[in-house]
Residue, then its C-alpha position, 0 to 999 in steps of 0.5 A: e360267867q366269864g366267857k359264856l353267854v349269859r343273856i341276850t337284850r334286844k330293843a324293838g324297832d326296825l333298823v335304819p337303812l344306810t343310804r347312798q346319800i349317807i355313805d357319800t356324806m361319810v365319805s365326803n366328810r372323811l376326805s376333806r379331813m385329809k391334806d395330803p392328796a395322795a392319801r385322799q386319792m387312794w381313800q377315795r378309790f378305797f370307799q368307791e370299791m368298799p362294799f357297805p352293809k344295807t343298814l347303819p349299826a344298830f347302836s354305836d356306844f354301851l355303858v354300864d351305871s354304878p347300880g350296873n344297867l346297862w345303857v345302850s345309844d342308837y346310832h350316831a355319826s358324830n358326838t354332835a347329835q342328841l343321844h338316845w340311849t335306851v337302858f335295861d336293868k340287869g335282867g335285860r329288862l327295859l327301864g327306859n329311855v334317856e336323851t342326852p345333850p348334843g356334844f356331851l360325852v358321858h363319862e359317868i353314870g350314877n345311881d342319880y346323875v350323869l356326869g360328862s364333858m362338852r365344849d361350849e360356844v368358843d370350843v372350852e371343854r367343861v365338865v357337866m353333871f345333870r342329875l338323872v330324875k327317875p318315874a316312880s315305881a309302880 
């Protein structure tokens, strides 16, 4: 189906409003990482003039697992939050929800596992595998 719309898959739910507090926190975090004062000042002006949407994005990431299911993560501003994934089968039918731990970066999803990496308390990256436990078929 190269280049043709095959399906629109949606999850019921309300979009999260983008508040001034969320914008200010995001801008402050970005500006605090800039070392050059002139660049920081330029970006600060840019952010002050930039129009922002009324809501946060509906999702951050989407991945396809080895059986062909679509995994869609709720919007998250950083990898430090616990991620909530909604999983759909090839036909767009909701299969369920999966949560991954804070800081866990997914690299591969198999039929019965999720493989990824995360940093420990001393900032050493390590490979981690979690088993997927699926409900019995009805």
